[in-house]
N, C-alpha and C positions, 0 to 999 in steps of 0.2 A: 503495502501499499504505500502511496508518494503522500510527502507529510508536504502541509500547506507552507506557501515560502510567499510571503508578502511583499518581495522588492524581487520578485522574478519578472512580474508584467512591468514597473515601470523601469523607465530609461534612465542610463545612467548619468550621474551630474558632471559637467560640463565644469564647475568652478565657476571664480568669480570674472576669470578674463574674458570669459565668454558670455558673459551676463549682457541680456539689452532686451531692454523694456519698451516696444515702441510708446506704448500707451503713458511714460512717462509725462510725454508731450501735450501740450493741447493750447489749442489758438481762440482767443474772444475776441468776437470781432469789434472794432474798433477802441482793443483795449492792447493784445497783442499775445506772447507766447508766454506761457507759463510752465512749470514741471513739477514733476510730484515725486517726493522724496521720503521716505521713512519719517522724517522730521515735519513732514507739511508740503504744504505749495508754496513755490518761490515763484516769484516776478512781477509785473509783465516786466518781457524782454522785446525790443523791436522785430528780431529776428528770431527765426528758430536757432541758424548757428549760434545766435547769443546765447538762448538757453543751453543747447547742448555744450557750449566752454563752462558755463557757470554749472553745469552739473558735472562734468569732469572734475573741475577744481572742489566742489563742496565733498568730491567722493575722494577726491586726492587730502584733503586736509578734516574728513569727519575725525572722530572721533572713534575706537572700537566699540562694537555693540557691547556692553557690559553683560547679556545673556551668553554671548561667545563661551565663557569658562563653564559652563551648566550644558552647552547644547551637545545632545549625542551627535559623530560625526554623521 
C-alpha cells in the first residue's frame, strides 16, 4: 500500500531569485502606478518602471522577516 505524500503534487520551490509577481503593480487612472509589498501599498509613481525600481530598492533594503527563525524550510 502506498503512503500519502502531500508534497508529491507540489511544484518545486524556485527560491527568492525567481520570485516575480506581476500583480504587485497596479495603475490608478489620473494618479499613477502603485506596488504591493508585505508591508502595504506604496506609490504613486509616474511610470511603471519607477515603481519597479522602487520595489527593487525596497527588497534590497528591507529587514529580514522575523518569522524566518521559526519557519520550516
